[in-house]
PDB file as gemmi writes it, atoms N, CA and C in Angstrom:
CRYST1    1.000    1.000    1.000  90.00  90.00  90.00 P 1                      
ATOM      1  N   MET A   1     -54.546  13.530  44.708  1.00  0.00           N  
ATOM      2  CA  MET A   1     -53.807  14.930  45.240  1.00  0.00           C  
ATOM      3  C   MET A   1     -54.481  15.895  44.412  1.00  0.00           C  
ATOM      4  N   THR A   2     -55.673  16.136  44.158  1.00  0.00           N  
ATOM      5  CA  THR A   2     -56.433  16.768  42.900  1.00  0.00           C  
ATOM      6  C   THR A   2     -55.989  18.340  43.278  1.00  0.00           C  
ATOM      7  N   ASN A   3     -56.712  18.857  44.339  1.00  0.00           N  
ATOM      8  CA  ASN A   3     -56.738  20.327  44.602  1.00  0.00           C  
ATOM      9  C   ASN A   3     -56.035  20.452  45.797  1.00  0.00           C  
ATOM     10  N   SER A   4     -55.320  19.430  46.562  1.00  0.00           N  
ATOM     11  CA  SER A   4     -54.241  19.498  47.495  1.00  0.00           C  
ATOM     12  C   SER A   4     -52.954  19.933  47.203  1.00  0.00           C  
ATOM     13  N   ILE A   5     -52.742  20.301  46.018  1.00  0.00           N  
ATOM     14  CA  ILE A   5     -51.558  21.044  45.791  1.00  0.00           C  
ATOM     15  C   ILE A   5     -51.509  22.362  46.466  1.00  0.00           C  
ATOM     16  N   THR A   6     -50.610  22.937  47.112  1.00  0.00           N  
ATOM     17  CA  THR A   6     -50.708  23.832  47.847  1.00  0.00           C  
ATOM     18  C   THR A   6     -49.957  25.048  46.824  1.00  0.00           C  
ATOM     19  N   LEU A   7     -50.354  26.144  47.459  1.00  0.00           N  
ATOM     20  CA  LEU A   7     -49.474  27.209  46.592  1.00  0.00           C  
ATOM     21  C   LEU A   7     -48.316  27.559  47.327  1.00  0.00           C  
ATOM     22  N   ALA A   8     -47.961  26.631  48.611  1.00  0.00           N  
ATOM     23  CA  ALA A   8     -46.720  26.764  49.599  1.00  0.00           C  
ATOM     24  C   ALA A   8     -45.701  25.823  49.081  1.00  0.00           C  
ATOM     25  N   PRO A   9     -44.455  25.947  49.293  1.00  0.00           N  
ATOM     26  CA  PRO A   9     -43.493  25.048  49.004  1.00  0.00           C  
ATOM     27  C   PRO A   9     -43.805  23.637  49.855  1.00  0.00           C  
ATOM     28  N   SER A  10     -43.257  22.687  49.283  1.00  0.00           N  
ATOM     29  CA  SER A  10     -43.632  21.308  49.581  1.00  0.00           C  
ATOM     30  C   SER A  10     -42.400  20.599  49.509  1.00  0.00           C  
ATOM     31  N   ALA A  11     -42.242  19.545  50.590  1.00  0.00           N  
ATOM     32  CA  ALA A  11     -40.965  18.727  50.592  1.00  0.00           C  
ATOM     33  C   ALA A  11     -41.610  17.342  49.701  1.00  0.00           C  
ATOM     34  N   SER A  12     -42.701  17.191  49.463  1.00  0.00           N  
ATOM     35  CA  SER A  12     -43.065  16.152  48.935  1.00  0.00           C  
ATOM     36  C   SER A  12     -43.366  16.188  47.272  1.00  0.00           C  
ATOM     37  N   LEU A  13     -43.412  17.305  46.747  1.00  0.00           N  
ATOM     38  CA  LEU A  13     -43.611  17.585  45.504  1.00  0.00           C  
ATOM     39  C   LEU A  13     -42.464  18.215  44.840  1.00  0.00           C  
ATOM     40  N   PHE A  14     -42.250  18.032  43.314  1.00  0.00           N  
ATOM     41  CA  PHE A  14     -41.067  18.436  42.631  1.00  0.00           C  
ATOM     42  C   PHE A  14     -41.803  19.240  41.284  1.00  0.00           C  
ATOM     43  N   VAL A  15     -41.058  19.982  40.743  1.00  0.00           N  
ATOM     44  CA  VAL A  15     -41.708  20.215  39.197  1.00  0.00           C  
ATOM     45  C   VAL A  15     -40.204  19.999  38.340  1.00  0.00           C  
ATOM     46  N   LYS A  16     -40.872  19.129  37.215  1.00  0.00           N  
ATOM     47  CA  LYS A  16     -40.183  18.478  36.234  1.00  0.00           C  
ATOM     48  C   LYS A  16     -40.462  19.007  34.901  1.00  0.00           C  
ATOM     49  N   VAL A  17     -39.454  19.514  34.219  1.00  0.00           N  
ATOM     50  CA  VAL A  17     -39.386  19.789  32.828  1.00  0.00           C  
ATOM     51  C   VAL A  17     -38.261  19.030  32.499  1.00  0.00           C  
ATOM     52  N   GLY A  18     -38.375  18.324  31.139  1.00  0.00           N  
ATOM     53  CA  GLY A  18     -37.787  17.516  30.498  1.00  0.00           C  
ATOM     54  C   GLY A  18     -37.109  16.280  31.576  1.00  0.00           C  
ATOM     55  N   ARG A  19     -35.948  16.338  31.645  1.00  0.00           N  
ATOM     56  CA  ARG A  19     -35.360  15.524  32.566  1.00  0.00           C  
ATOM     57  C   ARG A  19     -35.226  15.953  34.041  1.00  0.00           C  
ATOM     58  N   ALA A  20     -35.084  17.446  34.061  1.00  0.00           N  
ATOM     59  CA  ALA A  20     -34.703  17.910  35.223  1.00  0.00           C  
ATOM     60  C   ALA A  20     -35.833  18.037  36.500  1.00  0.00           C  
ATOM     61  N   LYS A  21     -35.366  17.851  37.375  1.00  0.00           N  
ATOM     62  CA  LYS A  21     -36.559  18.035  38.511  1.00  0.00           C  
ATOM     63  C   LYS A  21     -36.056  18.830  39.507  1.00  0.00           C  
ATOM     64  N   TYR A  22     -36.928  19.760  39.753  1.00  0.00           N  
ATOM     65  CA  TYR A  22     -36.460  20.725  40.994  1.00  0.00           C  
ATOM     66  C   TYR A  22     -37.227  20.841  42.076  1.00  0.00           C  
ATOM     67  N   PRO A  23     -36.897  21.109  43.525  1.00  0.00           N  
ATOM     68  CA  PRO A  23     -37.916  21.225  44.765  1.00  0.00           C  
ATOM     69  C   PRO A  23     -39.252  22.196  43.893  1.00  0.00           C  
ATOM     70  N   PHE A  24     -40.283  21.724  44.592  1.00  0.00           N  
ATOM     71  CA  PHE A  24     -41.405  22.651  44.482  1.00  0.00           C  
ATOM     72  C   PHE A  24     -41.364  23.800  45.483  1.00  0.00           C  
ATOM     73  N   GLN A  25     -41.394  25.024  45.312  1.00  0.00           N  
ATOM     74  CA  GLN A  25     -40.985  26.113  46.053  1.00  0.00           C  
ATOM     75  C   GLN A  25     -42.518  26.954  45.863  1.00  0.00           C  
ATOM     76  N   GLY A  26     -43.394  26.196  45.657  1.00  0.00           N  
ATOM     77  CA  GLY A  26     -44.832  26.902  45.627  1.00  0.00           C  
ATOM     78  C   GLY A  26     -45.278  27.215  44.214  1.00  0.00           C  
ATOM     79  N   ALA A  27     -46.426  27.312  44.084  1.00  0.00           N  
ATOM     80  CA  ALA A  27     -47.106  27.626  42.669  1.00  0.00           C  
ATOM     81  C   ALA A  27     -46.598  28.833  42.039  1.00  0.00           C  
ATOM     82  N   ALA A  28     -46.604  29.861  43.159  1.00  0.00           N  
ATOM     83  CA  ALA A  28     -46.555  31.319  42.097  1.00  0.00           C  
ATOM     84  C   ALA A  28     -45.039  31.195  41.759  1.00  0.00           C  
ATOM     85  N   HIS A  29     -43.662  30.364  42.589  1.00  0.00           N  
ATOM     86  CA  HIS A  29     -42.680  30.526  42.285  1.00  0.00           C  
ATOM     87  C   HIS A  29     -42.294  29.788  41.080  1.00  0.00           C  
ATOM     88  N   ALA A  30     -42.985  28.539  41.018  1.00  0.00           N  
ATOM     89  CA  ALA A  30     -43.032  27.581  40.167  1.00  0.00           C  
ATOM     90  C   ALA A  30     -43.158  28.014  38.559  1.00  0.00           C  
ATOM     91  N   SER A  31     -44.320  28.887  38.712  1.00  0.00           N  
ATOM     92  CA  SER A  31     -45.222  29.508  37.601  1.00  0.00           C  
ATOM     93  C   SER A  31     -44.090  30.887  36.911  1.00  0.00           C  
ATOM     94  N   GLN A  32     -43.589  31.438  37.832  1.00  0.00           N  
ATOM     95  CA  GLN A  32     -42.815  32.350  37.324  1.00  0.00           C  
ATOM     96  C   GLN A  32     -41.399  31.917  36.972  1.00  0.00           C  
ATOM     97  N   ALA A  33     -41.082  31.020  37.440  1.00  0.00           N  
ATOM     98  CA  ALA A  33     -39.591  30.338  37.027  1.00  0.00           C  
ATOM     99  C   ALA A  33     -39.664  29.775  35.665  1.00  0.00           C  
ATOM    100  N   TYR A  34     -40.811  28.940  35.580  1.00  0.00           N  
ATOM    101  CA  TYR A  34     -41.029  28.498  34.180  1.00  0.00           C  
ATOM    102  C   TYR A  34     -41.392  29.463  33.183  1.00  0.00           C  
ATOM    103  N   ARG A  35     -41.953  30.672  33.490  1.00  0.00           N  
ATOM    104  CA  ARG A  35     -42.381  31.755  32.366  1.00  0.00           C  
ATOM    105  C   ARG A  35     -40.779  32.510  31.953  1.00  0.00           C  
ATOM    106  N   ASP A  36     -39.978  32.836  33.339  1.00  0.00           N  
ATOM    107  CA  ASP A  36     -38.906  33.339  32.899  1.00  0.00           C  
ATOM    108  C   ASP A  36     -37.917  32.622  32.113  1.00  0.00           C  
ATOM    109  N   THR A  37     -37.931  31.340  32.437  1.00  0.00           N  
ATOM    110  CA  THR A  37     -37.180  30.625  31.462  1.00  0.00           C  
ATOM    111  C   THR A  37     -37.499  30.345  29.942  1.00  0.00           C  
ATOM    112  N   ILE A  38     -39.049  30.409  29.617  1.00  0.00           N  
ATOM    113  CA  ILE A  38     -39.344  30.311  28.302  1.00  0.00           C  
ATOM    114  C   ILE A  38     -39.207  31.287  27.756  1.00  0.00           C  
ATOM    115  N   GLU A  39     -39.163  32.563  28.369  1.00  0.00           N  
ATOM    116  CA  GLU A  39     -39.103  34.190  27.922  1.00  0.00           C  
ATOM    117  C   GLU A  39     -37.241  34.334  27.489  1.00  0.00           C  
ATOM    118  N   GLU A  40     -36.317  33.947  28.499  1.00  0.00           N  
ATOM    119  CA  GLU A  40     -35.115  33.965  28.632  1.00  0.00           C  
ATOM    120  C   GLU A  40     -34.543  33.271  27.195  1.00  0.00           C  
ATOM    121  N   LEU A  41     -34.991  31.852  26.899  1.00  0.00           N  
ATOM    122  CA  LEU A  41     -34.768  31.259  25.754  1.00  0.00           C  
ATOM    123  C   LEU A  41     -35.255  31.419  24.563  1.00  0.00           C  
ATOM    124  N   ASP A  42     -36.241  32.394  24.743  1.00  0.00           N  
ATOM    125  CA  ASP A  42     -37.304  32.851  23.727  1.00  0.00           C  
ATOM    126  C   ASP A  42     -38.037  31.675  22.723  1.00  0.00           C  
ATOM    127  N   LEU A  43     -38.677  30.935  23.690  1.00  0.00           N  
ATOM    128  CA  LEU A  43     -39.302  29.721  23.198  1.00  0.00           C  
ATOM    129  C   LEU A  43     -40.792  30.096  22.735  1.00  0.00           C  
ATOM    130  N   GLY A  44     -41.409  29.481  21.598  1.00  0.00           N  
ATOM    131  CA  GLY A  44     -42.741  29.489  21.649  1.00  0.00           C  
ATOM    132  C   GLY A  44     -43.616  28.397  22.116  1.00  0.00           C  
ATOM    133  N   ALA A  45     -44.777  28.468  22.039  1.00  0.00           N  
ATOM    134  CA  ALA A  45     -45.681  27.392  22.550  1.00  0.00           C  
ATOM    135  C   ALA A  45     -44.911  26.035  22.280  1.00  0.00           C  
ATOM    136  N   SER A  46     -44.935  25.677  20.994  1.00  0.00           N  
ATOM    137  CA  SER A  46     -44.743  24.566  20.324  1.00  0.00           C  
ATOM    138  C   SER A  46     -43.339  24.059  20.660  1.00  0.00           C  
ATOM    139  N   GLN A  47     -42.266  24.900  21.275  1.00  0.00           N  
ATOM    140  CA  GLN A  47     -40.820  24.638  21.294  1.00  0.00           C  
ATOM    141  C   GLN A  47     -40.591  24.485  22.956  1.00  0.00           C  
ATOM    142  N   THR A  48     -41.527  24.665  23.935  1.00  0.00           N  
ATOM    143  CA  THR A  48     -41.564  24.752  25.105  1.00  0.00           C  
ATOM    144  C   THR A  48     -41.897  23.168  25.527  1.00  0.00           C  
ATOM    145  N   PRO A  49     -40.990  22.677  26.512  1.00  0.00           N  
ATOM    146  CA  PRO A  49     -41.041  21.195  27.109  1.00  0.00           C  
ATOM    147  C   PRO A  49     -42.449  21.368  27.841  1.00  0.00           C  
ATOM    148  N   PRO A  50     -43.245  20.461  28.191  1.00  0.00           N  
ATOM    149  CA  PRO A  50     -44.241  20.439  29.253  1.00  0.00           C  
ATOM    150  C   PRO A  50     -43.603  20.523  30.619  1.00  0.00           C  
ATOM    151  N   CYS A  51     -44.172  21.199  31.537  1.00  0.00           N  
ATOM    152  CA  CYS A  51     -43.580  21.287  33.140  1.00  0.00           C  
ATOM    153  C   CYS A  51     -44.895  20.500  33.990  1.00  0.00           C  
ATOM    154  N   TYR A  52     -44.573  19.594  34.728  1.00  0.00           N  
ATOM    155  CA  TYR A  52     -45.376  18.837  35.629  1.00  0.00           C  
ATOM    156  C   TYR A  52     -45.203  19.067  36.922  1.00  0.00           C  
ATOM    157  N   ILE A  53     -45.898  18.963  37.908  1.00  0.00           N  
ATOM    158  CA  ILE A  53     -45.853  18.733  39.225  1.00  0.00           C  
ATOM    159  C   ILE A  53     -45.813  17.551  39.686  1.00  0.00           C  
ATOM    160  N   ILE A  54     -44.680  16.563  40.226  1.00  0.00           N  
ATOM    161  CA  ILE A  54     -44.703  15.547  40.595  1.00  0.00           C  
ATOM    162  C   ILE A  54     -44.465  15.285  42.070  1.00  0.00           C  
ATOM    163  N   ASP A  55     -45.216  14.116  42.250  1.00  0.00           N  
ATOM    164  CA  ASP A  55     -44.817  13.608  43.765  1.00  0.00           C  
ATOM    165  C   ASP A  55     -43.577  12.871  43.903  1.00  0.00           C  
ATOM    166  N   ARG A  56     -43.270  12.240  45.276  1.00  0.00           N  
ATOM    167  CA  ARG A  56     -41.851  11.753  45.442  1.00  0.00           C  
ATOM    168  C   ARG A  56     -41.903  10.477  44.417  1.00  0.00           C  
ATOM    169  N   SER A  57     -42.861   9.778  44.387  1.00  0.00           N  
ATOM    170  CA  SER A  57     -43.076   8.555  43.364  1.00  0.00           C  
ATOM    171  C   SER A  57     -42.943   8.852  41.827  1.00  0.00           C  
ATOM    172  N   GLY A  58     -43.109  10.018  41.599  1.00  0.00           N  
ATOM    173  CA  GLY A  58     -43.083  10.380  40.137  1.00  0.00           C  
ATOM    174  C   GLY A  58     -44.123  10.355  39.264  1.00  0.00           C  
ATOM    175  N   ASN A  59     -45.463  10.438  40.167  1.00  0.00           N  
ATOM    176  CA  ASN A  59     -46.746  10.485  39.662  1.00  0.00           C  
ATOM    177  C   ASN A  59     -46.916  12.087  39.308  1.00  0.00           C  
ATOM    178  N   LYS A  60     -47.529  12.191  38.165  1.00  0.00           N  
ATOM    179  CA  LYS A  60     -47.872  13.631  37.714  1.00  0.00           C  
ATOM    180  C   LYS A  60     -49.223  14.078  38.478  1.00  0.00           C  
ATOM    181  N   VAL A  61     -49.008  15.196  39.470  1.00  0.00           N  
ATOM    182  CA  VAL A  61     -50.297  15.569  40.082  1.00  0.00           C  
ATOM    183  C   VAL A  61     -50.696  17.024  39.797  1.00  0.00           C  
ATOM    184  N   GLY A  62     -49.930  17.677  38.913  1.00  0.00           N  
ATOM    185  CA  GLY A  62     -50.342  18.786  38.534  1.00  0.00           C  
ATOM    186  C   GLY A  62     -49.533  19.367  37.193  1.00  0.00           C  
ATOM    187  N   HIS A  63     -49.633  20.512  36.665  1.00  0.00           N  
ATOM    188  CA  HIS A  63     -49.071  21.022  35.476  1.00  0.00           C  
ATOM    189  C   HIS A  63     -49.033  22.298  35.377  1.00  0.00           C  
ATOM    190  N   ILE A  64     -48.169  23.014  34.676  1.00  0.00           N  
ATOM    191  CA  ILE A  64     -47.870  24.252  34.535  1.00  0.00           C  
ATOM    192  C   ILE A  64     -48.250  24.723  33.257  1.00  0.00           C  
ATOM    193  N   SER A  65     -48.838  25.462  32.455  1.00  0.00           N  
ATOM    194  CA  SER A  65     -49.385  26.083  31.424  1.00  0.00           C  
ATOM    195  C   SER A  65     -48.200  26.986  30.744  1.00  0.00           C  
ATOM    196  N   TYR A  66     -48.179  27.001  29.539  1.00  0.00           N  
ATOM    197  CA  TYR A  66     -47.205  27.769  28.721  1.00  0.00           C  
ATOM    198  C   TYR A  66     -47.377  29.195  29.237  1.00  0.00           C  
ATOM    199  N   ASN A  67     -48.532  29.420  29.789  1.00  0.00           N  
ATOM    200  CA  ASN A  67     -48.928  31.011  29.879  1.00  0.00           C  
ATOM    201  C   ASN A  67     -48.684  31.074  31.649  1.00  0.00           C  
ATOM    202  N   GLY A  68     -48.068  30.030  32.502  1.00  0.00           N  
ATOM    203  CA  GLY A  68     -47.803  30.104  33.878  1.00  0.00           C  
ATOM    204  C   GLY A  68     -48.892  29.767  34.808  1.00  0.00           C  
ATOM    205  N   LYS A  69     -50.104  29.675  34.164  1.00  0.00           N  
ATOM    206  CA  LYS A  69     -51.082  28.864  35.119  1.00  0.00           C  
ATOM    207  C   LYS A  69     -50.687  27.539  35.787  1.00  0.00           C  
ATOM    208  N   VAL A  70     -51.049  27.525  36.972  1.00  0.00           N  
ATOM    209  CA  VAL A  70     -50.780  25.988  37.573  1.00  0.00           C  
ATOM    210  C   VAL A  70     -52.242  25.348  37.812  1.00  0.00           C  
ATOM    211  N   TRP A  71     -52.082  24.259  37.456  1.00  0.00           N  
ATOM    212  CA  TRP A  71     -53.079  23.342  37.521  1.00  0.00           C  
ATOM    213  C   TRP A  71     -53.106  21.920  38.094  1.00  0.00           C  
ATOM    214  N   ALA A  72     -54.255  21.433  38.803  1.00  0.00           N  
ATOM    215  CA  ALA A  72     -54.229  20.131  39.521  1.00  0.00           C  
ATOM    216  C   ALA A  72     -54.374  19.105  38.392  1.00  0.00           C  
ATOM    217  N   GLY A  73     -53.824  18.027  38.576  1.00  0.00           N  
ATOM    218  CA  GLY A  73     -53.932  16.962  37.415  1.00  0.00           C  
ATOM    219  C   GLY A  73     -52.837  16.874  36.481  1.00  0.00           C  
ATOM    220  N   ALA A  74     -52.784  16.062  35.702  1.00  0.00           N  
ATOM    221  CA  ALA A  74     -51.517  15.569  34.829  1.00  0.00           C  
ATOM    222  C   ALA A  74     -51.877  16.364  33.441  1.00  0.00           C  
ATOM    223  N   GLU A  75     -52.944  16.490  33.091  1.00  0.00           N  
ATOM    224  CA  GLU A  75     -53.562  17.459  31.822  1.00  0.00           C  
ATOM    225  C   GLU A  75     -54.644  18.098  32.142  1.00  0.00           C  
ATOM    226  N   TRP A  76     -55.024  19.096  31.124  1.00  0.00           N  
ATOM    227  CA  TRP A  76     -56.017  20.028  31.405  1.00  0.00           C  
ATOM    228  C   TRP A  76     -57.356  19.229  30.682  1.00  0.00           C  
ATOM    229  N   GLN A  77     -58.354  19.344  31.569  1.00  0.00           N  
ATOM    230  CA  GLN A  77     -59.851  19.140  31.363  1.00  0.00           C  
ATOM    231  C   GLN A  77     -60.832  20.389  31.307  1.00  0.00           C  
ATOM    232  N   SER A  78     -61.713  19.985  30.493  1.00  0.00           N  
ATOM    233  CA  SER A  78     -62.626  21.140  30.288  1.00  0.00           C  
ATOM    234  C   SER A  78     -63.369  21.251  31.829  1.00  0.00           C  
ATOM    235  N   GLY A  79     -63.558  22.463  31.913  1.00  0.00           N  
ATOM    236  CA  GLY A  79     -64.178  22.817  33.116  1.00  0.00           C  
ATOM    237  C   GLY A  79     -63.059  23.214  34.518  1.00  0.00           C  
ATOM    238  N   ASP A  80     -61.872  22.634  34.096  1.00  0.00           N  
ATOM    239  CA  ASP A  80     -60.787  22.880  35.230  1.00  0.00           C  
ATOM    240  C   ASP A  80     -60.850  24.178  35.332  1.00  0.00           C  
ATOM    241  N   GLU A  81     -60.274  24.829  36.814  1.00  0.00           N  
ATOM    242  CA  GLU A  81     -60.035  25.939  37.365  1.00  0.00           C  
ATOM    243  C   GLU A  81     -58.531  25.962  37.614  1.00  0.00           C  
ATOM    244  N   PRO A  82     -57.878  26.960  37.325  1.00  0.00           N  
ATOM    245  CA  PRO A  82     -56.315  26.947  37.769  1.00  0.00           C  
ATOM    246  C   PRO A  82     -56.347  27.026  39.323  1.00  0.00           C  
ATOM    247  N   ILE A  83     -55.369  26.351  39.730  1.00  0.00           N  
ATOM    248  CA  ILE A  83     -54.987  26.498  41.252  1.00  0.00           C  
ATOM    249  C   ILE A  83     -54.192  27.903  41.593  1.00  0.00           C  
ATOM    250  N   TYR A  84     -53.626  28.253  40.559  1.00  0.00           N  
ATOM    251  CA  TYR A  84     -52.972  29.514  40.601  1.00  0.00           C  
ATOM    252  C   TYR A  84     -52.868  30.310  39.010  1.00  0.00           C  
ATOM    253  N   ASN A  85     -53.415  31.726  39.159  1.00  0.00           N  
ATOM    254  CA  ASN A  85     -53.245  32.265  38.083  1.00  0.00           C  
ATOM    255  C   ASN A  85     -52.399  33.322  37.981  1.00  0.00           C  
ATOM    256  N   PRO A  86     -51.292  33.690  37.262  1.00  0.00           N  
ATOM    257  CA  PRO A  86     -50.474  34.809  37.597  1.00  0.00           C  
ATOM    258  C   PRO A  86     -51.048  36.128  37.051  1.00  0.00           C  
ATOM    259  N   TYR A  87     -52.427  35.961  36.491  1.00  0.00           N  
ATOM    260  CA  TYR A  87     -53.092  37.103  35.869  1.00  0.00           C  
ATOM    261  C   TYR A  87     -54.057  37.630  36.692  1.00  0.00           C  
ATOM    262  N   ALA A  88     -54.408  36.651  37.709  1.00  0.00           N  
ATOM    263  CA  ALA A  88     -55.531  37.228  38.737  1.00  0.00           C  
ATOM    264  C   ALA A  88     -55.220  38.147  39.657  1.00  0.00           C  
TER     265      ALA A  88                                                      
END                                                                             
């Protein structure tokens, strides 16, 4: 499910941070919620837990960077382009 992560809400995807799992309400919403939480808790990059987009089976199909960019795949790889960039 590489680039098939949509920007729209999905009943089959979830956002996972630490042990918590939330319904995926779209890339823009997930990005903003993650960044808002980081800022509210005043966390630095080294203190921030990873944020993954997972499917119903718990497989990592995407992730959200500290800066709020949303990526397909479990880890960033050279040459990857974000599927959502809050700064674009």
